[in-house]
Structures are given as C-alpha cells and as structure tokens.
C-alpha positions as CSV (number, residue, x, y, z in Angstrom):
1,M,-44.7,7.3,53.6
2,T,-46.2,4.7,52.1
3,M,-43.8,2.2,51.1
4,Q,-45.3,0.9,48.0
5,G,-42.1,-0.6,46.7
6,T,-41.3,-3.1,49.4
7,S,-44.5,-4.9,49.2
8,G,-46.9,-6.3,46.3
9,E,-44.5,-6.5,43.1
10,D,-42.1,-8.4,45.6
11,R,-44.6,-11.4,46.7
12,I,-45.3,-14.1,43.9
13,E,-48.9,-13.9,44.2
14,L,-50.8,-11.0,44.1
15,N,-54.9,-10.2,44.4
16,K,-56.8,-8.6,41.8
17,D,-57.0,-5.5,43.1
18,E,-52.9,-5.1,43.9
19,S,-52.2,-6.8,40.6
20,R,-54.5,-3.9,38.5
21,V,-52.4,-1.2,40.8
22,V,-49.0,-2.8,39.9
23,K,-50.1,-3.3,36.2
24,L,-51.1,0.6,35.9
25,R,-48.4,1.7,37.6
26,A,-45.9,-0.2,35.6
27,R,-47.9,0.7,32.3
28,K,-47.6,4.6,33.5
29,L,-43.8,4.2,33.5
30,L,-43.6,2.5,29.8
31,F,-45.2,5.2,28.6
32,S,-43.2,7.8,30.2
33,L,-40.5,6.4,29.1
34,I,-41.8,5.9,25.4
35,R,-43.2,9.6,25.3
36,P,-39.7,11.7,24.3
37,I,-38.9,8.7,21.9
38,R,-42.3,8.9,19.7
39,R,-40.6,10.4,16.3
40,R,-38.0,7.4,16.8
41,L,-40.1,4.9,17.1
42,I,-41.9,5.7,14.1
43,V,-39.1,5.5,12.0
44,S,-38.1,2.3,13.4
45,F,-41.7,0.8,12.6
46,T,-41.4,2.2,8.7
47,L,-38.3,0.6,8.7
48,V,-39.3,-2.9,9.8
49,I,-42.7,-2.8,7.7
50,L,-40.3,-1.8,4.6
51,S,-38.1,-4.5,5.6
52,Q,-40.6,-7.3,5.8
53,A,-42.6,-6.5,3.0
54,F,-39.8,-7.2,0.6
55,R,-39.0,-9.9,2.7
56,V,-42.2,-11.7,1.6
57,V,-41.8,-10.9,-1.5
58,G,-39.7,-13.8,-2.5
59,P,-42.1,-16.7,-2.6
60,A,-44.4,-14.5,-5.0
61,L,-41.7,-14.0,-7.2
62,I,-40.6,-17.7,-7.5
63,A,-44.8,-18.7,-8.0
64,Y,-44.6,-16.2,-10.9
65,G,-40.9,-17.5,-12.3
66,I,-42.0,-21.4,-12.5
67,D,-45.6,-20.6,-13.8
68,T,-44.9,-18.3,-16.0
69,A,-41.1,-16.9,-16.8
70,L,-39.7,-20.2,-17.0
71,P,-42.4,-21.4,-19.3
72,Q,-41.8,-18.1,-21.7
73,A,-37.8,-19.0,-20.9
74,I,-38.5,-22.1,-22.9
75,R,-40.2,-20.2,-26.2
76,S,-36.9,-18.2,-25.9
77,E,-38.2,-15.5,-23.8
78,L,-36.3,-14.8,-21.6
79,T,-36.8,-11.3,-20.2
80,P,-39.5,-12.2,-17.9
81,L,-36.8,-14.6,-16.2
82,Y,-34.2,-12.0,-15.8
83,L,-36.8,-9.8,-14.4
84,V,-37.9,-12.4,-11.7
85,V,-33.8,-12.9,-11.1
86,G,-33.2,-9.1,-10.6
87,G,-36.7,-8.8,-8.9
88,Y,-35.7,-11.4,-6.3
89,L,-32.4,-10.4,-5.9
90,F,-33.0,-6.4,-5.1
91,A,-35.7,-7.7,-2.9
92,A,-33.2,-9.6,-0.6
93,L,-30.7,-6.7,-1.3
94,A,-33.2,-3.9,0.2
95,T,-34.5,-6.6,2.8
96,T,-30.9,-6.8,4.2
97,S,-30.1,-2.7,4.3
98,L,-33.7,-1.8,5.9
99,I,-32.9,-4.6,8.3
100,Y,-29.8,-3.4,8.9
101,S,-31.0,-0.3,9.3
102,F,-34.0,-0.9,11.7
103,L,-31.3,-3.0,14.0
104,K,-29.0,0.0,14.3
105,F,-31.4,2.8,14.7
106,S,-33.5,0.8,17.1
107,A,-30.3,-0.3,19.0
108,R,-30.0,3.7,19.5
109,T,-33.3,3.8,20.5
110,N,-33.4,1.2,23.0
111,Q,-30.0,2.6,24.7
112,N,-31.4,6.3,25.2
113,V,-34.5,4.4,26.9
114,M,-32.4,2.2,29.4
115,F,-30.0,5.5,30.1
116,D,-33.1,7.2,30.8
117,L,-34.7,4.6,33.4
118,R,-31.1,3.8,34.1
119,Q,-30.7,7.4,35.3
120,R,-34.1,7.9,37.1
121,L,-33.9,5.3,38.9
122,F,-30.2,6.3,40.5
123,V,-31.2,9.6,40.9
124,H,-35.0,8.7,42.8
125,S,-33.5,6.6,44.8
126,Q,-31.0,8.9,45.7
127,R,-33.6,11.2,46.9
128,L,-35.7,8.7,48.8
129,S,-35.5,9.0,52.9
130,L,-33.2,7.6,55.0
131,E,-36.6,5.8,56.7
132,F,-36.9,4.1,52.7
133,H,-33.4,3.0,52.5
134,E,-33.4,1.5,56.4
135,T,-36.8,-0.8,54.9
136,Y,-35.9,-1.6,51.3
137,T,-32.4,-3.2,52.0
138,S,-29.8,-2.6,49.8
139,G,-29.6,-5.8,48.0
140,R,-33.0,-5.4,46.6
141,V,-32.1,-2.0,45.3
142,I,-29.2,-3.2,43.7
143,A,-31.1,-5.8,42.4
144,R,-33.6,-3.2,41.0
145,Q,-30.3,-1.4,39.1
146,T,-28.7,-4.8,37.7
147,S,-31.3,-7.7,37.1
148,D,-34.1,-5.7,36.7
149,L,-32.4,-3.0,34.4
150,D,-30.8,-6.3,32.4
151,A,-33.8,-7.8,31.9
152,I,-35.7,-4.8,30.6
153,K,-32.8,-4.4,28.0
154,E,-32.7,-8.0,26.9
155,L,-36.4,-7.6,25.8
156,L,-35.3,-4.3,24.1
157,D,-32.3,-5.7,22.7
158,T,-33.6,-9.0,21.3
159,G,-37.3,-9.6,22.1
160,G,-38.9,-6.3,21.0
161,N,-36.6,-6.4,17.8
162,E,-37.7,-10.2,16.8
163,M,-41.4,-9.1,17.9
164,I,-42.1,-6.1,15.6
165,A,-40.3,-8.3,13.2
166,G,-41.9,-11.2,13.5
167,I,-45.7,-9.8,14.0
168,F,-45.4,-7.7,10.8
169,F,-43.2,-10.5,8.5
170,M,-46.8,-13.2,10.1
171,T,-49.0,-10.3,8.8
172,F,-47.8,-9.6,5.3
173,T,-46.9,-13.3,4.7
174,G,-50.4,-14.0,5.6
175,A,-52.2,-11.6,3.2
176,A,-49.9,-12.1,0.4
177,L,-51.2,-16.2,0.8
178,L,-54.5,-14.8,0.8
179,A,-53.9,-12.9,-2.5
180,L,-52.1,-15.7,-4.1
181,D,-54.5,-18.8,-2.9
182,P,-57.3,-17.9,-0.7
183,G,-57.9,-21.9,-0.5
184,S,-54.3,-22.4,1.1
185,F,-54.9,-19.4,3.4
186,G,-58.2,-21.3,4.9
187,I,-55.8,-24.7,6.0
188,L,-53.9,-21.7,7.4
189,L,-56.4,-19.9,9.3
190,F,-57.6,-23.2,10.5
191,S,-54.0,-23.9,12.1
192,F,-55.0,-21.4,14.2
193,I,-57.3,-23.0,16.6
194,P,-54.8,-25.2,17.9
195,L,-52.2,-22.6,18.1
196,W,-54.7,-20.6,20.3
197,F,-55.0,-23.2,22.4
198,L,-51.3,-24.2,22.7
199,T,-49.9,-20.4,22.9
200,R,-53.1,-19.6,26.1
201,W,-51.3,-22.6,28.1
202,F,-48.2,-21.4,27.3
203,Q,-48.8,-18.0,28.7
204,K,-51.0,-19.0,31.4
205,N,-47.8,-21.3,32.6
206,T,-45.1,-18.9,32.6
207,K,-46.7,-15.9,33.9
208,L,-46.2,-17.2,37.4
209,R,-42.9,-19.0,36.5
210,Y,-41.4,-15.5,35.4
211,R,-42.8,-13.6,38.6
212,Q,-40.9,-16.4,40.4
213,T,-37.8,-16.5,38.7
214,R,-37.4,-12.7,39.1
215,V,-38.2,-13.3,43.1
216,A,-35.6,-16.2,43.8
217,S,-33.1,-14.0,41.5
218,A,-33.6,-11.0,43.8
219,R,-33.3,-13.1,46.8
220,L,-29.9,-14.5,45.6
221,I,-28.6,-11.2,45.2
222,V,-30.2,-10.3,48.5
223,K,-28.5,-12.4,50.0
224,F,-24.8,-12.2,48.4
225,V,-25.1,-8.3,49.2
226,E,-26.0,-9.0,52.9
227,T,-23.4,-11.3,53.1
228,M,-20.3,-9.8,51.3
229,T,-20.9,-6.1,52.9
230,G,-21.3,-8.0,56.6
231,I,-18.3,-10.0,56.1
232,R,-16.9,-9.1,59.0
233,A,-19.8,-10.4,61.2
234,V,-19.8,-13.3,59.1
235,K,-16.3,-14.0,60.0
236,A,-16.7,-12.9,63.7
237,F,-19.2,-15.3,64.2
238,R,-18.4,-18.3,61.9
239,K,-21.3,-18.0,59.5
240,E,-19.8,-19.4,56.5
241,K,-21.7,-22.8,56.9
242,D,-25.3,-21.4,58.0
243,N,-24.8,-19.3,54.9
244,E,-23.3,-21.6,51.8
245,S,-26.7,-23.8,53.1
246,E,-29.0,-20.8,53.2
247,Y,-27.4,-19.5,49.7
248,A,-27.6,-23.2,48.4
249,G,-31.3,-23.7,49.3
250,Y,-31.7,-19.7,47.2
251,T,-29.7,-21.0,44.2
252,E,-31.9,-24.5,44.4
253,D,-34.8,-22.7,44.2
254,Y,-33.7,-20.2,41.4
255,R,-32.6,-23.3,39.4
256,S,-35.9,-24.9,40.3
257,V,-38.0,-22.4,38.7
258,N,-35.6,-22.0,36.1
259,A,-35.9,-25.8,35.1
260,K,-40.0,-25.4,35.2
261,V,-39.5,-22.7,32.4
262,I,-37.3,-25.0,30.3
263,Q,-39.6,-27.8,30.4
264,I,-42.7,-25.0,29.5
265,F,-40.5,-24.4,26.5
266,G,-40.0,-27.7,26.1
267,I,-43.2,-28.8,25.2
268,Y,-44.2,-25.2,23.1
269,D,-41.6,-25.2,20.6
270,P,-42.4,-29.1,19.7
271,G,-46.0,-28.0,19.6
272,L,-45.1,-25.2,17.1
273,T,-43.1,-27.3,15.0
274,M,-46.1,-30.0,15.0
275,I,-48.7,-27.8,14.1
276,G,-46.8,-26.0,11.0
277,T,-45.7,-29.2,9.9
278,V,-49.3,-30.9,9.5
279,T,-50.4,-27.3,8.3
280,V,-48.2,-27.6,5.3
281,A,-48.5,-31.4,4.8
282,F,-52.4,-30.3,4.6
283,I,-51.5,-27.3,1.9
284,L,-49.4,-30.0,0.1
285,L,-52.2,-32.3,-0.4
286,F,-55.2,-30.1,-0.8
287,G,-52.8,-28.5,-3.4
288,G,-51.5,-31.2,-5.2
289,F,-55.2,-33.0,-6.0
290,R,-55.6,-29.0,-7.5
291,V,-52.7,-29.2,-9.7
292,I,-53.4,-32.8,-10.7
293,D,-56.4,-31.0,-12.0
294,G,-55.4,-28.4,-13.7
295,S,-57.1,-25.3,-11.4
296,L,-53.7,-24.7,-9.9
297,G,-50.3,-24.1,-11.1
298,I,-47.4,-25.5,-9.8
299,G,-45.4,-22.4,-9.0
300,I,-48.6,-21.1,-6.8
301,L,-48.3,-24.4,-4.6
302,T,-44.5,-23.9,-4.4
303,A,-45.3,-20.3,-3.2
304,A,-48.4,-21.5,-0.9
305,I,-45.9,-23.9,1.1
306,L,-43.0,-21.3,1.2
307,Y,-45.6,-18.8,2.6
308,A,-46.7,-21.5,5.2
309,R,-43.8,-22.8,6.3
310,R,-42.2,-19.1,6.7
311,F,-45.2,-18.2,8.7
312,F,-44.5,-20.4,11.8
313,D,-41.2,-19.4,11.7
314,P,-41.2,-16.2,13.6
315,M,-43.3,-18.1,16.0
316,E,-40.5,-19.4,18.2
317,G,-38.8,-15.8,18.5
318,L,-42.4,-14.7,19.9
319,A,-41.9,-17.3,22.0
320,M,-38.9,-16.2,23.0
321,F,-40.0,-12.4,22.9
322,Y,-43.0,-13.5,25.7
323,N,-40.2,-15.5,27.5
324,A,-38.3,-11.8,27.6
325,Y,-41.3,-9.8,28.1
326,Q,-42.7,-12.0,31.1
327,S,-39.0,-11.3,32.8
328,A,-38.8,-7.6,31.7
329,S,-42.7,-7.1,33.1
330,S,-41.8,-8.1,36.2
331,A,-38.6,-6.4,36.3
332,L,-40.6,-3.1,35.1
333,E,-43.4,-3.6,37.7
334,K,-41.0,-3.7,40.7
335,I,-39.1,-0.7,39.1
336,S,-41.9,1.2,39.1
337,G,-42.6,0.7,42.7
338,V,-39.2,2.3,43.6
339,L,-39.8,5.6,41.2
340,E,-43.5,5.5,42.7
341,E,-42.2,5.8,46.3
342,E,-42.7,9.5,47.4
343,E,-40.3,11.9,49.0
344,S,-40.5,12.2,52.8
345,V,-38.3,15.3,53.0
346,P,-39.5,16.7,49.3
347,E,-37.6,20.0,48.2
348,P,-39.7,22.8,49.2
349,E,-41.3,24.7,45.8
350,H,-40.7,28.4,46.9
351,P,-38.1,27.8,49.7
352,T,-37.0,30.7,52.4
353,K,-33.6,32.6,51.7
354,L,-31.0,32.3,54.7
355,S,-28.0,34.1,54.6
356,N,-25.4,34.5,57.6
357,A,-27.3,31.3,59.5
358,T,-26.2,31.9,63.4
359,G,-27.1,28.4,64.4
360,H,-30.2,28.9,66.6
361,L,-32.7,26.1,66.7
362,S,-35.7,25.8,68.0
363,F,-38.5,22.5,68.8
364,D,-41.5,23.5,68.9
365,D,-44.4,20.6,70.1
366,V,-42.3,18.4,67.6
367,E,-43.7,15.1,67.5
368,F,-42.1,12.2,65.6
369,H,-43.2,8.7,64.3
370,Y,-42.4,6.2,62.2
371,S,-44.6,4.8,59.1
372,N,-45.2,1.7,61.7
373,G,-47.1,4.1,64.0
374,K,-44.4,3.8,66.7
375,T,-44.0,6.9,68.5
376,V,-40.6,8.1,69.5
377,L,-40.7,11.7,70.5
378,P,-44.1,12.8,71.9
379,G,-44.9,16.6,72.3
380,F,-40.8,17.5,72.1
381,N,-40.2,21.6,73.0
382,L,-36.6,22.7,73.2
383,D,-34.5,26.0,72.6
384,I,-30.8,25.7,71.7
385,P,-29.3,29.7,71.3
386,A,-26.6,29.8,68.9
387,G,-23.6,28.9,69.2
388,Q,-24.1,26.5,71.9
389,T,-22.4,23.2,72.5
390,I,-25.3,20.4,73.6
391,A,-25.0,16.7,75.0
392,L,-27.6,14.0,74.7
393,V,-27.5,11.3,77.0
394,G,-29.5,8.5,77.7
395,T,-30.8,4.9,76.8
396,T,-30.9,3.2,73.4
397,G,-33.7,4.4,71.9
398,A,-34.3,7.5,73.9
399,G,-34.5,9.4,71.0
400,K,-31.5,11.1,70.8
401,S,-30.4,10.0,67.0
402,T,-34.0,11.0,65.9
403,L,-33.4,14.1,67.3
404,A,-30.2,14.8,65.0
405,K,-32.0,13.3,62.1
406,L,-34.7,15.3,62.6
407,V,-32.2,18.6,62.6
408,S,-30.3,17.5,59.8
409,R,-33.6,16.9,58.0
410,L,-33.0,13.3,57.3
411,Y,-36.6,13.1,58.7
412,D,-39.3,15.5,58.9
413,P,-41.6,16.1,62.2
414,S,-44.9,14.4,62.3
415,A,-46.4,17.5,63.8
416,G,-44.9,20.6,65.2
417,R,-42.2,22.9,63.9
418,L,-38.0,22.7,64.1
419,T,-36.9,25.8,63.3
420,L,-33.5,27.2,62.4
421,D,-33.2,30.9,63.4
422,G,-37.1,30.8,63.1
423,I,-37.0,29.0,59.7
424,D,-39.0,25.7,59.5
425,L,-36.6,23.5,58.1
426,R,-38.9,22.2,55.3
427,N,-38.7,25.5,53.6
428,L,-34.9,25.5,53.5
429,S,-33.7,24.5,50.0
430,N,-31.9,21.4,50.4
431,L,-28.3,23.5,49.4
432,Q,-28.7,26.0,52.2
433,L,-29.7,23.4,54.4
434,R,-26.4,21.5,53.9
435,R,-24.6,24.3,54.1
436,A,-25.7,25.2,57.7
437,I,-25.9,21.6,59.0
438,V,-23.5,18.9,58.8
439,M,-23.4,15.1,60.5
440,V,-21.0,13.2,61.4
441,T,-22.2,9.8,62.1
442,Q,-20.5,6.5,63.8
443,E,-19.6,5.0,59.9
444,A,-17.7,8.0,58.9
445,Y,-18.2,6.8,55.1
446,L,-15.3,7.4,53.0
447,F,-15.8,7.1,49.0
448,S,-13.1,5.8,46.8
449,G,-10.3,7.7,46.4
450,S,-7.9,10.1,47.9
451,V,-8.0,11.6,51.3
452,A,-7.7,15.1,49.9
453,E,-10.6,14.5,47.5
454,N,-12.8,13.1,51.1
455,I,-11.9,15.8,52.9
456,A,-13.4,18.6,50.4
457,L,-16.7,16.8,50.3
458,G,-16.8,19.3,52.8
459,K,-16.7,22.2,50.8
460,P,-15.9,21.3,46.9
461,D,-14.0,24.3,45.8
462,A,-11.5,24.0,48.4
463,T,-8.1,24.6,47.8
464,M,-4.9,22.3,49.2
465,D,-4.2,25.1,51.9
466,E,-8.0,24.6,53.3
467,I,-7.8,21.0,53.1
468,E,-4.2,20.9,55.1
469,A,-5.8,23.2,57.5
470,A,-8.9,21.3,58.2
471,A,-6.9,18.5,59.0
472,K,-4.3,19.9,61.2
473,A,-7.1,21.8,63.3
474,V,-8.7,17.8,64.2
475,G,-5.4,16.4,64.8
476,V,-5.0,14.4,61.6
477,H,-2.3,15.8,59.5
478,E,0.4,14.1,60.8
479,F,-0.9,10.8,60.3
480,I,-2.2,12.0,56.9
481,L,1.5,13.1,55.5
482,S,2.6,9.4,57.0
483,M,0.4,7.6,53.9
484,P,1.8,6.4,51.2
485,D,1.2,9.7,49.4
486,G,0.0,11.9,51.6
487,Y,-3.3,13.3,50.7
488,N,-3.4,12.1,47.4
489,T,-3.8,8.3,48.8
490,D,-6.4,6.3,47.7
491,V,-8.3,5.5,50.8
492,N,-10.2,2.7,48.2
493,K,-14.1,1.6,48.9
494,R,-15.1,2.2,52.2
495,G,-11.6,3.8,53.5
496,G,-10.3,0.5,53.3
497,R,-6.7,1.7,54.0
498,V,-7.6,3.5,56.7
499,S,-8.7,2.3,60.7
500,A,-12.2,2.9,61.9
501,G,-10.8,5.8,64.0
502,Q,-8.6,7.4,61.3
503,R,-11.5,7.4,59.1
504,Q,-13.7,9.4,62.1
505,L,-10.9,11.8,62.2
506,I,-10.6,12.4,58.4
507,S,-14.8,13.0,58.8
508,F,-14.0,15.2,61.3
509,A,-11.8,17.6,58.7
510,R,-14.0,17.2,56.3
511,A,-17.3,18.9,58.5
512,F,-14.4,21.5,60.1
513,I,-13.7,22.4,56.6
514,A,-17.5,22.9,55.4
515,D,-18.0,25.7,58.1
516,P,-21.3,24.9,59.2
517,A,-23.6,27.0,61.9
518,V,-24.9,23.5,63.3
519,L,-22.6,20.6,64.2
520,I,-24.3,17.1,65.1
521,L,-21.7,14.6,66.6
522,D,-23.9,11.1,66.4
523,E,-21.9,8.7,68.4
524,A,-18.8,10.4,66.2
525,T,-16.5,9.0,68.4
526,A,-17.3,5.6,69.1
527,S,-15.0,4.1,67.0
528,L,-12.1,6.1,68.8
529,D,-9.6,4.1,70.9
530,I,-8.7,6.0,73.7
531,P,-5.3,7.4,72.8
532,S,-7.1,8.8,69.8
533,E,-10.5,10.0,71.7
534,R,-7.6,12.2,74.0
535,L,-5.8,13.1,70.5
536,V,-9.1,14.3,68.8
537,Q,-10.2,16.2,72.1
538,Q,-8.5,19.1,71.4
539,G,-9.4,18.9,67.0
540,L,-13.5,18.8,68.7
541,K,-12.9,21.7,70.7
542,T,-11.7,23.8,67.6
543,L,-14.8,22.0,65.3
544,L,-17.1,22.7,67.9
545,K,-16.2,26.4,68.8
546,G,-18.2,29.7,67.9
547,R,-21.5,26.7,66.6
548,T,-24.4,25.5,67.6
549,S,-23.0,21.5,68.1
550,I,-25.4,18.8,69.2
551,I,-23.0,15.7,70.9
552,I,-24.8,12.4,71.0
553,A,-22.6,10.3,72.9
554,H,-22.3,7.4,75.6
555,R,-18.7,8.1,76.3
556,L,-19.0,10.4,78.7
557,S,-15.4,11.6,78.4
558,T,-17.1,13.7,75.1
559,V,-19.6,15.0,76.8
560,S,-17.4,16.8,79.3
561,I,-16.9,19.2,76.3
562,A,-20.6,20.2,76.1
563,D,-22.0,23.7,78.0
564,R,-25.4,22.0,78.5
565,V,-26.5,18.2,79.3
566,L,-29.8,16.8,77.9
567,V,-30.6,13.4,79.7
568,M,-33.6,11.8,77.4
569,E,-35.8,9.3,78.2
570,H,-38.7,7.7,76.1
571,G,-38.7,10.7,73.9
572,Q,-38.8,13.3,76.6
573,I,-36.0,15.7,78.6
574,I,-35.6,14.6,82.1
575,E,-32.4,17.1,82.8
576,D,-31.4,19.8,81.4
577,D,-28.3,21.3,83.0
578,A,-24.6,22.3,82.6
579,P,-22.5,19.1,83.0
580,A,-20.9,20.1,86.3
581,A,-23.9,20.8,87.7
582,L,-25.9,16.9,86.7
583,I,-22.5,15.7,88.3
584,A,-23.0,17.1,91.8
585,G,-26.8,16.4,91.9
586,T,-28.4,12.8,92.1
587,G,-30.0,12.5,89.2
588,K,-29.7,9.4,86.2
589,F,-26.6,11.6,85.0
590,A,-24.8,11.9,88.1
591,R,-25.5,7.8,88.5
592,M,-23.9,7.4,84.8
593,H,-20.9,9.4,85.3
594,A,-20.4,7.8,88.6
595,A,-20.8,4.3,86.8
596,W,-18.3,5.5,84.0
597,R,-16.0,6.7,86.8
598,A,-16.1,3.7,88.0
599,S,-15.3,1.3,84.7
600,L,-12.2,3.8,84.5
601,V,-10.4,2.3,87.3
C-alpha cells in the first residue's frame, strides 16, 4: 500500500510537487462533498444575494431623503418622506428575514456536509488494512476525527457564512457607490492598492503559521492519546515526569505558533482600520469641496461616507474567514490523505460462493513482504487438512503471526495463493470470510456493553441459551454468574470490570458461538495464569473439536493438544510432525520442550 496519509500533509514544509498533489487531492474531496448539495447551495446564494442587496439600499434612501424628501417636506409635501422611511424600514425587515433564512438554511446544509465527511472518514478508516493502523498512529487518526473535523465545521458554521455575505455586501456597496458618486468610488478604488499589499502580506504569513498550528495540535493529541492508552506502562516505568516535560514542550510549541498568528492579526486589523479611516477622510474632503461649490448634495455625500465606511466592515470578517480557511484547508488536506488510502485487502467485485466450508487450507508459493520491503514469508508452501489442529512455534519474528494474519485475511499475499477449500481467499466476500474464519488474539478486546453482548458478537442473532451454552463450553459460565448482573454485567470500556484472563475466556466463548470452519488462536492463552490455563484446556478441546485450528503459542502446554506441530524459522518450516514425535527427536522443538519442562521444576 502507498501510505499517502502518513507523509506529506503531516510535515510543515512541502515541495512544489507535493503541495500540488495535496491541494488537488483536497480539492477533489471538497468537490465530492459539494456535488450532492448543489441545489441547496443555489438556494443559499439566492438568499444571501437578496439579503445583501436590501442591506445596501439604506444609505441610498438616506441620500434621497436628505436631498429630495426633506426639502419637499419643508414645503408640506410629506409623501416622499413617508416613502423613504417606509422603504428604509421595509429594507431592514427584508434584510433581517432573508439573513435569518440564509443562516438557517446554510446551517442545515453545513450539517449535512459534516455528517457526510465524518461518516466517510469513520467508514473508510475501518476498512483500511491492519498495516495502515499499525503505521498511522491512533492519535493521528483521532486528530483527523476531532480537531481536523472541528476546524472544517468552524469554517462552515461561521467563516463560510461571513465570507459569502461579506463578498456580496462589498460588491453591492461598491456598485451602489459607483452609481451614486463615481468620484467617491474612485477614491475607494485607490484604497485597494495599500489594501492589496496588506492582505497579501497577511496571506503569506498566515499560510505557514496555520499549517504549523495543525501539526502542533495533532502532536498534542497524539501524545495525550498514547499516554492515556499506555497508562499502565507509564505507571510501571514511572514515566510521568518525562511525559509531563515532553507534553509541556508540545504545549509550548502550540502556544508559540498561536501567539505568532495573533501577532499577525494584531498588525492586519489595525491596518484595515487605518486604510478605512483614511479613505473616508479623503471622501469627506473631496465631497466637502463639491458640496461647497454646489455640485454635490449633502445627502449623497452622507451616503458616500456611509458606503465607504461600511465597505470595510466585512474586511475583518473576511480576515477571520481566512483564519478559519487556513486551518480548515490544512485539516482537509490531512483528511483527504486518509480517504485516499487504498484498501490493501479489498472486497472482491464478484465473490465466489462458499457453502459448507470444511476448513481445508493451502499455501501455494506464498510470499509476503511489508510496504517497507521487509520479506517475512519467502515462497511458503503448506497444506492443512480440514479438521486438523496445528501449532506454530518458533522464535519471535519467525513469521507465525504473519501466517495467521494471512489466513484471517488481515493481509493479502504479495505473491502466490492462499486457498480455503480450493478457493482463493481474495475471491471470498468479507461476510463469507468472517463466517468461515475466526481469530482470537492475545488482546481479547471487549467492547462497552454487557457480557452477553460481547459473546454474541460471534453470532449477532444468538439466543440467550446459545450464549450460555458457549460460555459453559469454554468454562466461563460460573464466573459470569458470579458477576454483579451475570450475563447483563456491563464490562465497560476495554473490559474494565474483568481481568485479562477473564477477558480471554469471554473471547473464547465469542469464538465458540461463531462456529467457524477455521479457528486461529494467536497467543490467545498468553494472558492466562496457570490455574486459568488449566481450566480452559478442556474448553479449548471443545472449541477446537471438529474444525481446522491454528494455534500460535509460546506456552508448550497449549501446543500439546495439537495434532501437528510446525516449527518456523525465518519464514520457513524447519520441523513438521506430531508433538510426541518431535519431542522424542533431537531437533529444535525437542530442545524447546526440554527447556520448558526444566522451567517447571
């Protein structure tokens, strides 16, 4: 796999080619989010155009009222004045109603976009391969789902609305000033020169700073998640002080970067105010001379000043939008990186039907290497008849767990074929595969919920009788009954109310109720103490009976129940026979068994 999301967009500096690729990728994601809501966007634009058009009418009505309606009112002709006042109130009411409708409608639209993006990210992250999750740390994935999505939400909820309304307001204000007094509009147009230089400076300086804030924020989240996830190791090795110092460094980096962003705004905002003030002053000076010589009405000068002053009002909002835009743009780049990751174990387009699986497994010239190029299995061949229990033993890194992950299709072979009942695993649907092959790992993860719900993960439609039967089969029924609410006891997050060994026993019951054709136990008894292991031995025999089983274990007591032992070394099988036969020999397994027996004395 390419691992696109783990490199470019997580660095502060990108070269031109990388930057172009990342921007195109983010733009592609943005368009895919906009496409389904095109009609809603058209309605939103219509509402904001009308609201800003009515909003700009006010100063023009004031100009007409001062220069025309008031002189007529002095002559007792009050109708024009009433019309001006009525028109002004109507424009204000229309502006308020349209802005309310726009904000309400756009809020719904924004929520739909966020729902779509949040759901896409969650669903896609689940589908990505185990290799992705082993490389892309959980903290970074969480940062994508939290701070990055929040940055986009902030842009949509506030910055986006302010930007759209501000642009239309400035456009209509400039057009109204041009129609009312071209001379004043010329002065306003001249103010664009210092405004352009100031804004360009602002953009250049904030672009890098906001990328730095996203990276600094992600580092904080990653460190926090890693510390809390590994809190037992932190406590065991007394890492609190070191972590405190390291986290303080990340916090200081984040504070420092945000302080620099605030400094940039500290220059930009006063600069905008100064440009606006100077522009209004020149319009007043230029208009005042024309009022004196009678070529300009006081009402028009008043309206021109109002338009010029109002023209700069949205600029601060636009600056805030650019603030949110920089943050959201960086976040969108990172999210698009995750969404661009390809599944290394994709669902087949036309899956082969598998019915009544027997569990016959065959490795035909299977090779496997990770994306970093490290080869684990070089040309591996193995045939496992249906119903046979094999045990894999060997030193760490021999390829045992990789073999198990290939059988459960957490990975696909880099070359060769791995078949179940003669069918390549890559041609089986995920649903068929999960029904036929179940893997129990050392972690024995329990989800929040009751004990019964965790066992039923192996068979979602299981009855309570079936759940209890599975628990009895692996010897965990009595323990469950001793819990506060029996099978309804909430195990809490990560099985907080049960010990590691008890979690493992519950995971055995989950595997038993699934009734797979192939069962894989990857160091599944490693967390059991000796009494618990002896207790589960009979349950294991029940669990393994009648199905193809692969046991990976360092404890040779578990290996003894296998029909066949495979000793692996550097991705190859160096010994293959029944346990008793290997123990009686002089090979590596015999030496391992002798050492294990000696350790029990």
